[in-house]
C-alpha positions as CSV (number, residue, x, y, z in Angstrom):
1,X,13.5,27.1,8.9
2,X,11.1,27.4,6.0
3,X,13.4,25.1,3.9
4,X,13.5,22.4,6.6
5,X,9.7,22.2,6.6
6,X,9.7,21.6,2.8
7,X,12.3,18.9,3.1
8,X,10.3,17.2,5.9
9,X,7.2,17.1,3.6
10,X,9.2,15.7,0.7
11,X,10.7,13.1,2.9
12,X,7.3,12.2,4.3
13,X,5.8,11.8,0.8
14,X,8.7,9.7,-0.3
15,X,8.6,7.5,2.8
16,X,4.8,7.2,2.5
17,X,5.0,6.0,-1.2
18,X,7.7,3.5,-0.2
19,X,5.7,2.1,2.7
20,X,2.4,2.1,0.8
21,X,3.7,0.1,-2.2
22,X,4.1,-3.2,-0.2
23,X,0.7,-2.6,1.4
24,X,-0.9,-2.1,-2.0
25,X,0.7,-5.4,-3.2
26,X,-0.5,-7.1,0.0
27,X,-4.1,-5.9,-0.4
28,X,-4.1,-7.0,-4.1
29,X,-3.0,-10.5,-3.0
30,X,-5.7,-10.6,-0.3
31,X,-8.3,-9.4,-2.8
32,X,-7.3,-12.1,-5.3
33,X,-7.4,-14.8,-2.6
34,X,-10.9,-13.7,-1.5
35,X,-12.2,-13.7,-5.1
36,X,-10.8,-17.2,-5.6
37,X,-12.4,-18.5,-2.4
38,X,-15.7,-17.0,-3.3
39,X,-15.6,-18.4,-6.8
40,X,-14.4,-21.9,-5.7
41,X,-17.3,-24.4,-5.4
42,X,-18.2,-25.4,-1.9
43,X,-16.9,-28.8,-0.9
């Protein structure tokens, strides 16, 4: 049963990194959009 715990942790880490990558890209895009809006002159 000790082995199964290790496998679960490895799977969890792997799944987390796979799920976090699109989130990271998404937040980067949002950050760029916010910066662009803040730097754009008011109409």
